[in-house]
N, C-alpha and C positions, 0 to 999 in steps of 0.2 A: 438728441444726445445716444450718443453708444453705453455700451457696460464698461467700458472704461473712463468716462469723463466726457469732455465736451469735445466736438468736430472743430477743428478752425476753417471758416469758411469764406477765405478769403476770397479764395479763388473764384467764390461765386458771384462774390460782391465785383470783382473786379471782371466779371464774364469773358474769363480767359478760355476763348476757343481750343481745344486739344485733337489730337489726330488718333486712331485706332490703328494700328497697322498689324497686319499678323506677318513675322519673320521665320524664315526655315530654322529647325533646332539647331543645322551646325551654326547657322550667321550667331546665332543667339552665344554659343559654347566659345566663338573666337571675339566677340564682345567683352567677355568675360575675361579675355587675356589682359586687356586693355594695359598700360603702366601709367603713369604720369598724369597728367588731366583727365585721361581714359576717354582720349578722343579715337573714334574708330573709322570713322573715315567720312566722307561729305556728300551731302543731301542737296539734289539741285529741281528746283524747281523752274517749270517755265510753260510756255503757252504754246498750242499747232492748230491753225485753226479755227481760234479759240476754247478748246478744249485744254484742261492743263496734263500737262507732263511732266511726272514726276519720278527719280533715278536717285540709286546711293550706291555709292562707291565705294570699298572696303579698303581701308588702310593696305598699304603692300606687306608690313610687316604682320599684319594677320590674315594672314591668306595659308599658313603651312597649315596641315591638316596631322593631327596626333594621329598615328597609325598602331595599335597593338602588335603588326605580323612584323616582323623581322624583311620578311621577303617584300614586300611591297616599296612600289617606288615612292619617289615622294611626290605626296599630291597635295595640291592646292586652291582651293575655297573660288569660288569665279568674285571676281571685284563688282563688275557690273548688275546689278539689282534695279530693274524697274519695274514701278508703282503699277497694279491692278488700280484705279480707281472705285469706287463703291460710295453708293451714299448712304446714310444711315437709316434712311425707311423711317422714319415717322416716328423712330425711338428716343427716349431721353435717357441716355448713357452719360454715367458721370466718373469720374479717374478720382479714385484716392491713395493718398499713399501712406506710411507707416515709418515713422525716424525710431532712433536704438531706444528714445523713452515711450515708446506705445502711444506714440502722439498721432493720434490721422487727423488727415487735413485734405481739403476737398481738393483738388487741383483745378479743374475746369469738369466743362460738359465738351462732350465728342459731338465734335462740327464734321467730322470726316472720317469716313473708313478708307481702309485699304491691303492693297497684299503683295509685300516686298517679294518678287520671284526670280530667283537664279538667271543670267543670260542663258539662251541654250547653245555651250560652247564646248571645246575642247574641256576644258580644267573642270565644268560641272558633268560629263560625261565622266571625267577617272574618277569623281569625288562619288557620282553615283555607284560604280562599278566600288569603291571602295565598301560604301555600305550595305551592297549588296554583301559581298564576301563576309563582309565580318558579322551580317545576321545569320550567315551558313553557318558557323562556325559552333559546333555540339559545346553544350555548356557542358559535359560533363566529358569528360577521355579517361582512358585507361594507362598506366605508368607501371612499367617494369623496376621495381628495387630493386638496388643490387644489396642491400643488406635487409635484416629486419629493423622493423622500427622499437625503440623499446622506450620510446620518450611519453607516447599517445594513448590511449587508451587500447587495450588488448582485446581481443574478441575473442568468449570462451564458447565451446562446445555446448553448455546446461548452465543455468545459473541454477544456483541452489534453493529458489524455492520450487522449482523446477522438477529438482531431482526429489524434495521434501514430496511432492504431491503423486509423483510417480510412484517411491518408495510404500506412502499411504495406498493409491489405489491397487499394488500387488498384494500388501498385506489383507485389504478387502477381497480382495479376488480369493485367497488361498485360504480363506473362512468359507467355510460349507456349510449350508442351512441344516439345522438340527430341527428333529419336529417340533411341531410347535407345542404340546404338550408338553415337550422336555426344558422347551425357553420357559412356561410358565410359571416349571417348576421352578426354575432357578430365579426368575424375580419374584415369587411370592417367596423364596425363602430369606432373599435380599432385603424387600421391603419387609419382613417381619425384625429386622436387626434394625433399618432406618428407615424415616418415617419418607425422606427428599433423597435423590439422586441425579447426578446431571447424567447424559445422554455418554456421553465420554465415561464414565464408571462403570455405566449398565454395558456400554460397550466390551470394556476389561471383562467385568464379571462372566459374562453372555459367551462372549469371542464369535458374534454374530455380528452380520453386516447391517451396516447403519441401518440402511431402508427396511430390512425385512425386520431390524426387531424395534422400529418405529410403529410398523405396521401393528403387530402385535399387541406395543403400549396402546396404542389409542383403542382397542381393544377393552383394558384394564385399568386404565390410569387417565390421567390429569395431567397437562401441560403447564405450568403456570408462567403468567408474562408478565406479572409483573409481583412487587410484595416485596415483605423479607425473603421468599424463598424463589424471586426470579430466575427464570431457563431453568428447569427443576421439575421434573416427574413423581406424581404422587398416584398411589390407587386412588380409584376410586369407591367410594363409602361403604358401597355394598361389598367391597374387598379386601377391607381395611382389617389388618389383624397387625397390631405391633404388640413390642415386648412392653411392660410396665412403663420402661423408664425412657420410652419414646412416645407416650401417650400424651403428654403436659405441651410438646410442639401442637 
């Protein structure tokens, strides 16, 4: 059983033997171009001094190789491909197929392994030269434009969020650190009016850099990380002195 239903084991019952053959990439690409009955060539099996001799001949109409280079001459794939036979090596290999309905079927057990290699002739040499030229082409290249491109995304010198960050950074730099006692006086004066402040409001009141202000607040204040007044500062109990209307908080 598979995760997609039962497997058709008819091939196993018939004890069908199949060959596992490794073929060059260009050969499988040429096979994909076959039309009609899908005939791609002829397979010849013979014997020489008791040893099997197998070769594959590619159909003439499938030998033309497509090239992306306009300057490249016509290149054709080799037609003759002798097989190098190999043993299975004590392994049990099976071949499965899957149809359009996701039905899996066992086609047979591998009884012979082989490697399909092209004959070393002039066609093969031209093909190898083309493959080397194609692989050496750069994937990226520069191109001069005659006019500005208006349909695509236009790059900007700087994004809005970067400009805002630079603006805030400059404002922080302009704020000179005041004397600590002077900052404490401003903070105590503010906390006499309200019990809770967020850091932004305290920066606006004191006009001090955030880092410097937080250093002072840690000495006299408590930062609320949860509850109703989350993310706000208030004075430590020993420093609290609020107006009457704020004591209820």
